[in-house]
N, CA and C of each residue as an Amber inpcrd file, in Angstrom:
protein
   387
 138.1730000  43.8460000 140.8440000 137.1930000  44.2520000 141.8370000
 137.8370000  44.2680000 143.2250000 137.1370000  44.8190000 144.1490000
 137.6510000  44.9380000 145.5160000 137.7240000  43.5620000 146.1650000
 138.8590000  43.2940000 146.8110000 139.0310000  42.0120000 147.5050000
 139.2460000  42.1870000 149.0020000 139.3680000  43.4250000 149.4660000
 139.5500000  43.6460000 150.8940000 140.1510000  45.0070000 151.1690000
 140.3570000  45.2720000 152.4150000 140.9560000  46.5290000 152.8660000
 142.4710000  46.4050000 152.8000000 143.1380000  47.3550000 152.1650000
 144.5960000  47.3320000 152.1120000 145.2050000  48.0960000 153.2860000
 144.8230000  49.3670000 153.4550000 145.3800000  50.1300000 154.5680000
 144.4510000  51.2630000 154.9820000 144.7200000  51.7540000 156.1770000
 144.0930000  52.9490000 156.7130000 145.2390000  53.8840000 157.0780000
 145.1610000  55.1310000 156.6260000 146.2050000  56.1120000 156.9150000
 145.7850000  56.9770000 158.0960000 146.7010000  57.1500000 159.0450000
 146.4240000  57.9090000 160.2600000 147.5260000  58.9470000 160.4490000
 147.1470000  60.2000000 160.5940000 148.1150000  61.2580000 160.8850000
 148.2570000  61.3530000 162.4040000 149.4950000  61.2640000 162.8780000
 149.7640000  61.2430000 164.3220000 150.6090000  62.4510000 164.7080000
 150.5290000  62.8280000 165.9750000 151.3590000  63.9430000 166.4480000
 152.6480000  63.4580000 167.0940000 152.6170000  62.2780000 167.6920000
 153.7770000  61.7270000 168.3980000 154.0380000  60.3330000 167.8220000
 155.0010000  60.2570000 166.9210000 155.2590000  58.9960000 166.2220000
 155.6830000  57.8950000 167.1810000 156.4800000  58.2110000 168.1640000
 156.9250000  57.1880000 169.1290000 155.7320000  56.6180000 169.8910000
 154.8160000  57.4820000 170.3280000 153.6310000  57.0120000 171.0510000
 152.7350000  56.1780000 170.1420000 152.5960000  56.5830000 168.8880000
 151.7700000  55.8250000 167.9430000 152.3910000  54.4680000 167.6510000
 153.6940000  54.4130000 167.4590000 154.3760000  53.1250000 167.2380000
 154.1660000  52.2030000 168.4370000 154.3260000  52.7540000 169.6200000
 154.1430000  51.9510000 170.8350000 152.7250000  51.3980000 170.8880000
 151.7340000  52.2380000 170.6390000 150.3360000  51.8230000 170.7170000
 150.0130000  50.7660000 169.6600000 150.3060000  51.0520000 168.4080000
 149.8850000  50.1560000 167.3270000 150.7650000  48.9100000 167.1970000
 152.0180000  49.0010000 167.5880000 152.9120000  47.8310000 167.4870000
 153.0370000  47.0940000 168.8150000 153.5550000  47.7690000 169.8240000
 153.8080000  47.0970000 171.1090000 152.5070000  46.6830000 171.8040000
 151.5680000  47.6040000 171.9070000 150.3310000  47.3080000 172.6400000
 149.4060000  46.4120000 171.8330000 149.1160000  46.7910000 170.5760000
 148.1260000  46.0530000 169.7850000 148.7070000  44.9060000 168.9590000
 150.0110000  44.8190000 168.8650000 150.6240000  43.6750000 168.1980000
 150.8340000  43.8030000 166.7010000 150.7660000  45.0200000 166.1740000
 151.0960000  45.2210000 164.7620000 152.5910000  45.0460000 164.5490000
 152.9720000  44.8380000 163.2980000 154.3870000  44.6540000 162.9640000
 154.8350000  45.7790000 162.0570000 155.8460000  46.5380000 162.5010000
 156.3580000  47.6110000 161.6600000 157.0720000  47.0010000 160.4640000
 156.6210000  47.3590000 159.2920000 157.1830000  46.8140000 158.0520000
 158.2260000  47.7380000 157.4380000 158.0080000  49.0430000 157.5340000
 158.9220000  50.0110000 156.9250000 158.6980000  51.3700000 157.5640000
 159.7590000  52.1840000 157.5340000 159.6710000  53.5670000 158.0100000
 160.5000000  54.4290000 157.0650000 159.9130000  55.5210000 156.6140000
 160.5860000  56.4020000 155.6590000 160.3780000  57.8460000 156.0680000
 161.4870000  58.5950000 156.1110000 161.3810000  60.0310000 156.3250000
 161.3500000  60.7030000 154.9660000 160.3500000  61.5380000 154.7490000
 160.1880000  62.2350000 153.4750000 160.5610000  63.7010000 153.6950000
 161.8080000  64.0240000 153.3970000 162.3580000  65.3470000 153.7060000
 161.5740000  66.4700000 153.0420000 161.1460000  66.2840000 151.8230000
 160.4190000  67.3380000 151.1120000 159.1220000  67.7170000 151.8340000
 158.5490000  66.7700000 152.5740000 157.3060000  67.0250000 153.3070000
 157.5330000  67.1830000 154.8110000 158.7910000  67.0180000 155.2560000
 159.1020000  67.0120000 156.6800000 158.1790000  66.0340000 157.4000000
 158.0720000  64.8440000 156.8320000 157.0560000  63.8910000 157.2690000
 157.6100000  62.4740000 157.3230000 157.1840000  61.7440000 158.3540000
 157.4660000  60.3160000 158.4370000 156.2720000  59.5360000 157.9130000
 156.5410000  58.3780000 157.3190000 155.5270000  57.4000000 156.9270000
 156.0000000  56.0590000 157.4620000 155.2080000  55.4670000 158.3440000
 155.5380000  54.1750000 158.9470000 154.4250000  53.1970000 158.5960000
 154.7870000  52.0730000 157.9840000 153.8210000  51.0380000 157.6160000
 153.7770000  49.9780000 158.7030000 152.5590000  49.7050000 159.2020000
 152.3380000  48.7160000 160.2520000 151.3750000  47.6680000 159.7110000
 151.7910000  46.4020000 159.7860000 150.9240000  45.3130000 159.3260000
 150.1750000  44.7040000 160.4980000 148.8710000  44.5310000 160.3290000
 148.0370000  43.8730000 161.3260000 148.0710000  42.3670000 161.0950000
 147.6800000  41.5670000 162.0730000 147.7790000  40.1100000 161.9200000
 147.0330000  39.5350000 160.7060000 145.9590000  40.1950000 160.2550000
 145.2110000  39.6780000 159.1080000 145.7810000  40.1420000 157.7680000
 146.8690000  40.9140000 157.7970000 147.4950000  41.3860000 156.5690000
 147.1370000  42.8220000 156.2080000 146.0600000  43.3560000 156.7470000
 145.7280000  44.7580000 156.5050000 146.8190000  45.6340000 157.1160000
 146.9130000  46.8520000 156.6350000 147.9870000  47.7280000 157.0940000
 147.4600000  49.0620000 157.5910000 148.2300000  49.6410000 158.4950000
 148.0390000  51.0180000 158.9220000 149.2330000  51.8040000 158.4270000
 149.0040000  52.9950000 157.9380000 150.0780000  53.9080000 157.5770000
 150.0370000  55.0490000 158.5880000 151.1170000  55.1940000 159.3340000
 151.2180000  56.2660000 160.3180000 152.0300000  57.4010000 159.7010000
 151.4600000  58.5870000 159.6600000 152.1100000  59.7510000 159.0660000
 152.2930000  60.8340000 160.1190000 153.3670000  61.5970000 159.9710000
 153.5150000  62.8420000 160.7240000 153.5340000  63.9730000 159.7080000
 152.9290000  65.0830000 160.0740000 152.9720000  66.3010000 159.2600000
 153.1230000  67.4790000 160.2080000 154.0310000  68.4130000 159.9050000
 154.1870000  69.5670000 160.7870000 152.9020000  70.4010000 160.7940000
 152.4650000  70.7800000 161.9640000 151.3180000  71.6740000 162.1450000
 150.0070000  71.1200000 161.5990000 149.8480000  69.7980000 161.5860000
 148.5600000  69.2350000 161.1740000 147.5050000  69.6040000 162.2160000
 146.3290000  70.0540000 161.7800000 145.3100000  70.4370000 162.7660000
 144.7680000  69.2120000 163.4950000 144.3060000  69.3910000 164.7160000
 143.7530000  68.2420000 165.4500000 142.4630000  67.7420000 164.7950000
 142.2040000  66.4560000 164.9730000 141.0050000  65.8260000 164.4360000
 139.8610000  66.0560000 165.4110000 138.7030000  66.3960000 164.8670000
 137.5160000  66.5540000 165.7160000 136.8810000  65.1880000 165.9400000
 136.9520000  64.6820000 167.1680000 136.3130000  63.4140000 167.5090000
 135.0810000  63.6330000 168.3740000 135.0780000  64.7080000 169.1330000
 133.9480000  65.0450000 170.0030000 133.6290000  66.5130000 169.8200000
 132.4540000  66.9030000 169.4010000 131.3950000  65.9890000 168.9790000
 131.7640000  65.3100000 167.6690000 131.1090000  64.1900000 167.4120000
 131.4090000  63.4520000 166.1850000 131.1760000  64.3440000 164.9690000
 132.0730000  64.2220000 164.0090000 132.0080000  65.0180000 162.7910000
 131.8580000  64.0940000 161.5900000 131.5770000  64.6710000 160.4500000
 131.4690000  63.8640000 159.2400000 132.8220000  63.2770000 158.8880000
 132.7910000  62.2010000 158.1310000 134.0210000  61.5340000 157.7340000
 134.2490000  60.2770000 158.5530000 135.4790000  59.8380000 158.6050000
 135.8140000  58.6270000 159.3490000 135.3770000  58.7620000 160.7920000
 134.6010000  57.8110000 161.2640000 134.0870000  57.8690000 162.6310000
 135.0540000  57.2130000 163.6120000 135.5260000  56.0080000 163.2750000
 136.4800000  55.2990000 164.1320000 137.0950000  54.1570000 163.3390000
 138.1180000  53.5770000 163.9030000 138.7750000  52.4020000 163.3470000
 138.3340000  51.2130000 164.1790000 137.7870000  50.1800000 163.5450000
 137.3170000  48.9940000 164.2650000 138.2430000  47.8270000 163.9660000
 138.7410000  47.1900000 165.0120000 139.6310000  46.0450000 164.8820000
 138.9320000  44.8010000 165.4280000 138.9840000  43.7290000 164.6720000
 138.3620000  42.4660000 165.0870000 139.2900000  41.7410000 166.0400000
 138.7400000  41.2320000 167.1410000 139.5010000  40.4650000 168.1150000
 138.8390000  39.1130000 168.3210000 139.6250000  38.1140000 168.7080000
 139.0650000  36.7820000 168.9200000 138.5590000  36.5890000 170.3390000
 139.1240000  37.3140000 171.2900000 138.7000000  37.1910000 172.6870000
 138.8890000  38.5380000 173.3690000 137.8680000  39.0010000 174.0210000
 137.8880000  40.3350000 174.6170000 138.7180000  40.3870000 175.9070000
 138.6230000  39.3840000 176.7680000 139.2870000  39.4320000 178.0750000
 140.8040000  39.6430000 177.9730000 141.5220000  38.8620000 177.1520000
 142.9780000  39.0960000 177.0730000 143.3240000  40.4890000 176.5470000
 142.5340000  40.9820000 175.6120000 142.7780000  42.3260000 175.0920000
 142.5930000  43.3650000 176.1880000 141.5130000  43.2650000 176.9370000
 141.2560000  44.2320000 178.0000000 142.3480000  44.1870000 179.0650000
 142.8370000  42.9920000 179.3730000 143.9350000  42.8670000 180.3340000
 145.1910000  43.5490000 179.8050000 145.4910000  43.3370000 178.5340000
 146.6800000  43.9380000 177.9290000 146.5820000  45.4630000 177.9290000
 145.4420000  45.9920000 177.5300000 145.2660000  47.4430000 177.5320000
 145.4070000  48.0020000 178.9440000 144.8540000  47.3070000 179.9220000
 144.9590000  47.7440000 181.3180000 146.4200000  47.7540000 181.7780000
 147.1990000  46.7580000 181.3500000 148.6270000  46.7100000 181.7100000
 149.3620000  47.9560000 181.2300000 148.9200000  48.5070000 180.1040000
 149.5420000  49.6970000 179.5460000 148.8560000  50.9830000 180.0020000
 147.8720000  50.8480000 180.8960000 147.1920000  52.0270000 181.4110000
 146.2530000  52.6890000 180.4170000 145.7550000  51.9120000 179.4630000
 144.8650000  52.4540000 178.4390000 143.4200000  52.1530000 178.8450000
 142.6550000  53.1990000 179.1690000 141.2730000  52.9690000 179.5950000
 140.3660000  52.6280000 178.4130000 139.3900000  51.7890000 178.6860000
 138.3790000  51.4240000 177.6920000 137.0050000  51.7570000 178.2370000
 136.0810000  51.9590000 177.3290000 134.6840000  52.1400000 177.7210000
 134.1470000  50.8040000 178.2260000 133.0440000  50.8240000 178.9640000
 132.4370000  49.5560000 179.3820000 132.0650000  48.7010000 178.1640000
 132.1440000  47.3870000 178.3390000 131.7570000  46.4740000 177.2650000
 130.2960000  46.6910000 176.9100000 130.0220000  46.6170000 175.6080000
 128.6460000  46.6930000 175.1210000 128.3910000  45.4750000 174.2560000
 127.1370000  45.2190000 173.9530000 126.7490000  44.1090000 173.0810000
 126.0110000  44.6900000 171.8800000 126.4780000  44.3250000 170.6840000
 125.8320000  44.7690000 169.4490000 124.4310000  44.1780000 169.4020000
 123.4270000  45.0270000 169.3580000 122.0470000  44.5630000 169.4170000
 121.6430000  43.7460000 168.1900000 122.3880000  43.8500000 167.1050000
 122.0420000  43.1250000 165.8840000 122.7870000  41.8120000 165.7320000
 124.0320000  41.7520000 166.2310000 124.8390000  40.5380000 166.0420000
 125.0830000  39.7700000 167.3290000 124.9090000  40.4170000 168.4680000
 125.2130000  39.7830000 169.7400000 126.6830000  39.8170000 170.1010000
 127.5130000  40.4290000 169.2530000 128.9530000  40.4980000 169.5110000
 129.2540000  41.5630000 170.5610000 130.2770000  41.3010000 171.3610000
 130.7270000  42.2750000 172.3510000 131.7300000  43.2290000 171.7120000
 131.7160000  44.4760000 172.1950000 132.6690000  45.4580000 171.6860000
 132.9210000  46.5290000 172.7400000 134.0300000  47.2180000 172.5430000
 134.3790000  48.3380000 173.4100000 135.2210000  49.3090000 172.5990000
 135.4680000  50.4630000 173.1870000 136.2800000  51.4960000 172.5410000
 137.3700000  51.9600000 173.4990000 138.4980000  52.3530000 172.9180000
 139.5110000  53.1330000 173.6170000 139.9160000  54.2390000 172.6550000
 140.9220000  54.9750000 173.0150000 141.4330000  56.0390000 172.1380000
 142.9220000  55.8200000 171.9270000 143.3630000  56.0970000 170.7080000
 144.7980000  56.0050000 170.4460000 145.4710000  57.2370000 171.0540000
 146.7980000  57.3510000 170.9810000 147.4750000  58.4800000 171.6360000
 147.0160000  59.8630000 171.1570000 146.4230000  59.9390000 169.9580000
 145.9300000  61.2230000 169.4520000 144.4260000  61.3940000 169.6190000
 143.7870000  60.4630000 170.3090000 142.3580000  60.5990000 170.5540000
 141.4620000  59.9540000 169.5150000 142.0450000  59.2770000 168.5170000
 141.2270000  58.5870000 167.5190000 140.4960000  57.4370000 168.1950000
 139.1690000  57.3630000 168.0610000 138.4430000  56.2440000 168.6670000
 138.8130000  54.9180000 167.9790000 139.1640000  53.9390000 168.7840000
 139.4850000  52.5950000 168.2970000 138.4650000  51.6430000 168.8990000
 137.7500000  50.9490000 168.0380000 136.7720000  49.9550000 168.4930000
 137.4000000  48.5720000 168.4160000 137.1230000  47.7510000 169.4080000
 137.5320000  46.3520000 169.4020000 136.2380000  45.5420000 169.3510000
 136.0940000  44.7680000 168.3090000 134.8590000  44.0270000 168.0380000
 135.1650000  42.5440000 168.0810000 134.5280000  41.8560000 169.0150000
 134.8090000  40.4340000 169.2210000 134.1510000  39.6030000 168.1230000
 134.9590000  38.7870000 167.4460000 134.4490000  37.9380000 166.3740000
 133.4730000  36.9190000 166.9570000 132.3310000  36.8020000 166.3200000
 131.3340000  35.8090000 166.7290000 131.4770000  34.6240000 165.8000000
 131.7980000  33.4760000 166.3730000 131.9910000  32.2700000 165.5490000
 130.7890000  31.3670000 165.6470000
């Protein structure tokens, strides 16, 4: 049976910018990188602190993702954080704008959104203990 989330795959246009965002800025750890010549594609595995993984892919001429207006399918990637203030400071240091903080009306948890280098909405959801 299902025991948790293993990975989320994200197609990126600029692998260097995606590596910087997901590893340097957000603190993921690059586990492996493979160039797949037959597909003219990179696959980079990034591990998050809880063990879940992101797979960053490049594909030549991949069409842009529709984020605005919202479309069917994956809406956004939500990452759990333990404290919002240090995260917001870190994002600001890198010049990454975030939406104003909001409070989940059902849980009372604080959350905000930014966008990754390709415009994918990333939610940061503060863990309520």
